[in-house]
C-alpha positions in Angstrom: 66.2 180.1 -76.0 68.8 177.2 -76.1 71.6 177.6 -78.6 71.2 175.3 -81.6 74.2 173.0 -82.2 75.6 173.1 -85.7 75.0 169.7 -87.5 78.0 167.5 -87.6 79.6 165.9 -90.7 77.5 162.8 -91.8 74.5 163.8 -89.7 71.2 163.3 -91.4 68.9 166.4 -91.5 65.3 166.1 -92.6 62.9 167.3 -94.0 64.3 170.2 -96.0 62.5 171.9 -98.9 64.6 173.5 -101.7 63.8 177.2 -102.1 66.0 178.3 -105.0 69.0 177.4 -107.1 72.5 178.9 -106.7 75.6 179.4 -108.8 77.4 176.1 -109.0 74.1 174.2 -109.7 73.1 173.2 -106.2 69.7 173.8 -104.6 69.4 176.0 -101.5 67.4 175.0 -98.4 67.4 176.1 -94.8 67.9 174.1 -91.6 67.2 175.9 -88.3 67.8 179.2 -90.1 71.1 178.0 -91.6 71.7 177.9 -95.4 72.1 174.3 -96.8 73.5 173.7 -100.3 72.3 170.4 -101.8 73.4 169.3 -105.3 71.1 167.4 -107.7 67.9 169.0 -106.3 65.1 171.0 -107.8 63.1 173.9 -106.4 60.2 172.4 -104.6 62.0 169.1 -103.7 61.5 168.0 -100.1 64.5 165.9 -99.2 66.4 164.0 -96.4 70.1 164.8 -96.7 73.5 164.0 -95.2 75.8 166.8 -94.1 79.1 166.7 -96.0 80.5 170.0 -94.8 79.7 172.1 -91.8 80.7 175.7 -91.6 79.6 178.6 -89.4 77.5 180.3 -92.1 76.4 177.4 -94.3 76.2 173.6 -94.7 76.8 171.4 -97.7 74.8 168.2 -97.9 74.0 165.3 -100.3 70.6 163.8 -100.9 69.8 160.6 -99.0 66.1 160.4 -100.1 63.7 162.6 -102.1 60.7 162.6 -99.8 58.5 164.6 -102.1 59.7 165.5 -105.7 59.2 168.9 -107.2 56.5 169.0 -109.9 59.0 169.7 -112.6 61.5 167.0 -111.6 62.2 164.5 -114.4 64.0 161.1 -114.5 67.6 161.7 -115.7 68.5 160.0 -119.0 71.9 158.8 -117.6 71.8 155.9 -115.0 74.8 157.5 -113.1 73.5 161.1 -113.1 74.1 162.4 -109.6 77.0 160.1 -109.1 79.5 161.3 -111.7 80.8 164.9 -111.9 79.8 165.5 -115.5 76.2 166.7 -115.3 74.4 168.5 -112.5 71.0 169.2 -114.0 69.7 166.1 -115.9 66.8 166.0 -113.5 65.6 169.4 -114.7 63.6 169.8 -118.0 65.7 171.8 -120.5 63.5 174.9 -120.4 63.9 174.9 -116.6 67.7 174.7 -117.0 67.7 177.7 -119.4 65.5 179.7 -117.0 67.9 179.1 -114.1 71.0 179.8 -116.2 69.7 183.1 -117.4 68.4 184.0 -113.9 71.7 183.2 -112.2 73.7 185.0 -114.9 71.6 188.1 -114.5 71.9 188.0 -110.7 75.7 187.7 -110.9 76.1 190.7 -113.2 73.5 193.0 -111.6 74.7 192.3 -108.1 78.4 192.2 -108.6 79.1 194.8 -111.3 76.0 197.0 -111.2 74.9 196.0 -114.7 71.5 197.4 -115.8 69.1 194.5 -116.2 68.1 195.6 -119.8 71.8 195.2 -120.9 71.6 191.5 -120.3 70.0 189.7 -123.3 67.9 186.5 -123.2 70.0 183.3 -123.2 70.6 181.6 -126.6 69.6 177.9 -126.2 71.7 175.0 -127.5 70.6 173.4 -130.8 71.0 169.9 -129.2 70.3 169.1 -125.6 72.1 165.7 -125.9 75.2 164.2 -127.7 76.7 167.7 -128.2 80.2 167.2 -126.8 82.8 166.9 -129.5 85.7 166.5 -127.0 85.9 164.6 -123.8 88.5 163.4 -121.3 87.6 159.9 -120.1 89.0 158.8 -116.7 90.1 155.1 -116.4 90.7 152.6 -113.6 91.5 149.0 -113.7 89.5 146.9 -111.2 89.2 143.2 -110.4 86.0 143.3 -112.4 87.7 144.8 -115.5 88.7 148.0 -117.1 86.5 150.9 -116.0 86.0 154.1 -118.0 83.9 157.1 -117.0 84.2 160.3 -115.0 85.3 161.3 -111.5 82.8 161.4 -108.7 82.4 165.0 -107.6 85.4 166.2 -105.4 87.2 162.8 -105.7 89.4 160.7 -107.9 87.0 157.7 -107.8 86.0 156.8 -111.4 82.2 156.3 -111.9 81.8 153.7 -114.6 80.0 155.0 -117.7 79.0 152.7 -120.5 77.3 155.4 -122.7 77.4 159.1 -121.9 74.3 160.9 -123.3 76.0 164.2 -123.7 79.0 163.1 -125.8 78.8 162.6 -129.6 77.6 159.1 -130.7 80.9 158.5 -132.6 82.8 159.0 -129.3 80.5 156.6 -127.4 81.1 154.0 -130.0 84.9 154.5 -129.9 84.9 154.3 -126.1 83.0 150.9 -126.2 85.6 149.6 -128.6 88.6 150.8 -126.6 87.1 149.4 -123.4 86.8 146.0 -125.0 90.3 146.1 -126.5 92.1 147.2 -123.3 90.1 145.1 -120.8 92.2 142.3 -119.1 95.4 143.3 -120.9 98.7 144.1 -119.1 98.3 147.7 -120.0 95.0 148.4 -118.3 96.4 149.3 -115.0 98.7 152.0 -116.5 96.1 153.8 -118.6 94.8 156.7 -116.6 92.9 158.7 -119.2 91.7 158.6 -122.8 91.0 161.8 -124.7 88.4 161.5 -127.5 87.4 164.1 -130.1 85.4 164.4 -133.3 85.6 167.2 -135.8 82.7 168.6 -137.8 83.8 166.6 -140.8 83.2 163.3 -138.8 86.9 162.5 -138.2 87.7 161.1 -134.8 90.9 161.0 -132.7 92.0 159.1 -129.6 94.8 160.0 -127.2 95.7 157.3 -124.7 97.6 158.5 -121.6 99.9 155.6 -120.6 102.1 155.7 -117.5 103.7 152.3 -118.0 107.1 151.3 -119.5 106.1 149.4 -122.6 104.4 151.9 -124.9 105.8 150.1 -128.0 103.8 146.9 -127.1 100.7 148.9 -126.4 101.1 150.6 -129.7 101.4 147.2 -131.4 98.2 146.0 -129.7 96.2 149.1 -130.7 97.6 149.1 -134.3 96.1 145.6 -134.8 92.6 146.9 -134.1 90.2 148.4 -136.7 89.4 151.7 -135.1 88.0 154.5 -137.4 90.0 157.2 -135.7 93.5 158.7 -135.5 95.2 157.0 -132.5 98.1 158.4 -130.5 99.7 157.5 -127.2 101.0 160.0 -124.6 103.5 157.8 -122.8 105.7 158.3 -119.7 108.5 156.5 -121.5 108.5 158.7 -124.6 109.2 162.5 -124.9 106.9 162.8 -127.9 103.4 161.6 -128.8 103.5 158.1 -130.3 101.5 158.1 -133.6 99.8 154.7 -133.9 97.5 155.6 -136.7 97.1 159.1 -138.3 98.4 162.4 -137.2 95.6 163.4 -134.7 95.0 166.8 -136.4 91.3 167.6 -135.9 89.2 170.1 -137.9 86.3 172.4 -137.3 84.8 175.3 -139.3 83.6 178.8 -138.5 82.3 181.8 -140.4 80.8 182.1 -143.9 82.4 181.2 -146.3 83.9 178.6 -144.0 87.3 179.0 -142.4 88.8 175.6 -141.7 90.4 175.5 -138.2 92.8 172.6 -137.5 93.8 171.8 -133.9 96.2 169.2 -132.5 95.1 166.1 -130.6 94.7 167.0 -127.0 94.5 170.7 -128.0 91.7 173.1 -127.2 88.5 173.7 -129.2 85.0 174.6 -128.0 83.2 171.4 -127.2 79.8 172.4 -128.6 80.5 173.0 -132.3 77.0 174.2 -133.2 77.0 176.8 -130.4 80.6 177.8 -131.3 79.3 178.9 -134.7 76.7 181.1 -132.9 79.4 182.4 -130.6 81.7 183.5 -133.4 78.8 185.1 -135.3 77.9 187.1 -132.2 81.4 188.3 -131.8 81.6 189.4 -135.4 78.3 191.2 -135.3 79.2 193.1 -132.1 82.7 194.0 -133.4 81.2 195.9 -136.3 84.5 196.1 -138.1 85.0 198.3 -141.2 88.4 197.1 -142.4 90.3 199.9 -140.7 90.7 198.5 -137.2 93.7 197.0 -135.3 92.5 194.1 -133.2 94.2 192.3 -130.2 92.9 188.8 -129.4 94.0 187.5 -126.1 93.8 183.8 -125.3 93.4 183.3 -129.0 93.9 179.5 -129.1 94.2 178.2 -132.7 92.4 181.2 -134.2 88.7 180.6 -133.4 88.0 184.4 -133.3 91.3 185.8 -134.7 90.9 184.5 -138.2 87.2 185.5 -138.8 88.0 188.9 -137.3 91.0 189.3 -139.6 88.7 189.0 -142.6 87.0 192.2 -141.5 89.8 194.2 -139.8 93.0 196.0 -141.0 95.1 193.7 -138.8 94.8 191.2 -135.9 97.3 190.2 -133.3 96.6 186.9 -131.5 98.3 186.1 -128.2 98.2 182.6 -126.5 100.4 180.9 -123.9 100.2 177.5 -125.5 103.0 177.0 -128.0 101.1 174.1 -129.7 98.0 176.3 -130.1 100.0 179.1 -131.6 101.6 176.8 -134.1 98.2 175.6 -135.1 96.9 179.2 -135.4 99.8 180.1 -137.7 99.1 176.9 -139.7 95.4 177.9 -139.9 96.2 181.4 -141.2 98.3 179.9 -144.0 95.7 177.2 -144.7 93.0 179.9 -145.2 95.3 182.4 -146.9 94.5 185.1 -144.2 97.7 187.2 -144.2 96.8 190.2 -142.0 97.2 188.3 -138.7 100.2 187.7 -136.5 100.3 185.2 -133.6 102.6 185.3 -130.6 103.2 182.6 -128.0 103.4 184.5 -124.7 101.3 185.1 -121.6 98.2 187.3 -122.1 99.2 189.2 -119.0 101.2 192.2 -120.2 100.3 191.8 -123.9 98.0 194.8 -124.0 100.7 197.1 -122.6 103.3 195.8 -125.0 101.3 195.9 -128.3 99.5 199.2 -127.5 102.9 200.9 -127.5 103.3 199.8 -131.1 99.9 200.8 -132.4 96.4 202.0 -131.3 94.3 198.9 -130.4 90.7 199.6 -131.6 89.2 196.4 -130.4 90.3 194.0 -127.6 88.9 190.5 -127.7 89.6 188.1 -124.8 88.5 184.6 -124.0 90.2 183.7 -120.7 89.9 180.4 -118.7 87.5 180.0 -115.8 89.8 181.9 -113.5 89.2 185.1 -115.5 91.6 187.9 -116.4 92.2 190.0 -113.3 95.7 191.2 -114.3 94.5 192.2 -117.8 91.6 194.2 -116.2 94.1 196.4 -114.4 96.1 196.8 -117.6 92.9 197.9 -119.3 92.5 200.7 -116.8 96.1 201.9 -117.5 95.8 201.5 -121.3 92.1 202.0 -122.2 90.7 200.4 -125.4 87.7 201.9 -127.2 85.8 198.6 -127.6 86.1 195.3 -125.7 84.6 191.9 -126.3 84.9 189.6 -123.3 84.1 186.0 -123.9 83.6 184.1 -120.6 82.8 180.6 -119.4 82.3 181.6 -115.7 79.7 184.2 -114.7 81.4 184.7 -111.2 84.8 185.7 -112.5 83.2 187.6 -115.4 81.2 189.7 -112.9 84.4 190.3 -110.8 86.3 191.4 -113.9 83.5 193.6 -115.3 83.2 195.3 -111.9 86.8 196.5 -112.3 86.1 197.8 -115.8 82.8 199.5 -115.0 84.3 201.3 -112.0 87.3 202.3 -114.1 85.6 204.1 -117.0 84.0 201.4 -119.2 80.3 201.2 -120.1 78.7 197.7 -120.2 76.8 197.9 -123.5 75.4 194.3 -123.6 76.0 190.8 -122.3 74.7 187.8 -124.2 74.6 184.4 -122.4 74.8 181.2 -124.3 74.0 177.6 -123.3 77.1 175.8 -124.5 76.7 173.0 -122.0 73.2 171.5 -121.6 72.5 169.3 -118.6 75.1 171.3 -116.6 75.0 174.6 -114.7 77.8 176.1 -116.8 77.1 179.3 -118.9 79.1 180.9 -121.7 78.7 184.6 -122.6 79.9 187.5 -124.8 80.0 191.0 -123.2 80.5 194.2 -125.1 82.1 197.2 -123.4 82.9 200.7 -124.6 85.4 203.1 -122.9 83.5 206.2 -121.8 85.9 208.9 -123.1 
């Protein structure tokens, strides 16, 4: 039998039928026995595609033509779905998205950390499939045709023009349209690389303009003359501090009942899906089962999203966060809500468990790391075991890696609850409860 040559970059291969979905959101097909990953496809699609990466064990490709669509495939709501890097699954009905998120989440945990299937709970759907994003970073580019705003094309820095994004809040779409009109054909357009937009659950909006030019004072004057219903600030290359054009940029969300008001600074971190964040916090509180006697350590605590509700129910809480700005807001929020049994420290999460467990017994460890996970902290948790752990994750792959370390090191995985925080994308949030076996 002659040896089959591996397809070259840009080669067209056809027809391929998508068999399943994989982590990262692509569909999986096969060409001459070789696995092919094809984004923006659905199970049952028959496609013609172009090879974008050719490796010994797999190919990556992009759709050239859908020869026969899958029965469940739907028309995306956004005209640039498939071009911009924001959404991967608009072509899938929402129930199909949920099914695949739960399935892929289950597969990651059962395969990589030997989790019993019954420990993984059904995914909690989002309240809103559309217009749920309360924060967004808009990429900008000045072209001969005008000032372009949108999102990067996948794996590039090319900005795909987006007039209206269907997953961001209506208030932010309206603001973006106003800003595009104001900045278009001005001398500042070429030096504006990004615009950060946010809306709080009280309806207040903020705008942070990233400006790399040398005349931020004139840009501030231009923006000040416009009637924008938002706090407006400039992050400028020619200024060491944020330039406040209008308002202070402090945003507000609420959690828990009765409500705890959480303020965060413009450009700072808060969960983008405010409705699902309420469910996330409630789940953490229910699983914590605090009696008022516990010492809690909250790693990657941000501005107090979990720390402050937990402090209402614990003896004391320690919050640790690397961002100085976030810690300042966390301390502000504890004073604002008159919650006095919590202390916040600006330091790396790595090493924090070893430091604070020398001072008191930690009854509950809560951690909410970035997508890269918390590999160093996992090793620390083996050296200094904690009776109860709540791991909030936004990446099933790094979660499974980290949980594997804990399960092999003496922890029992009690339950894992996936959440859909990000409809129209492949991303999945989760809360996992672990107990130390001894």
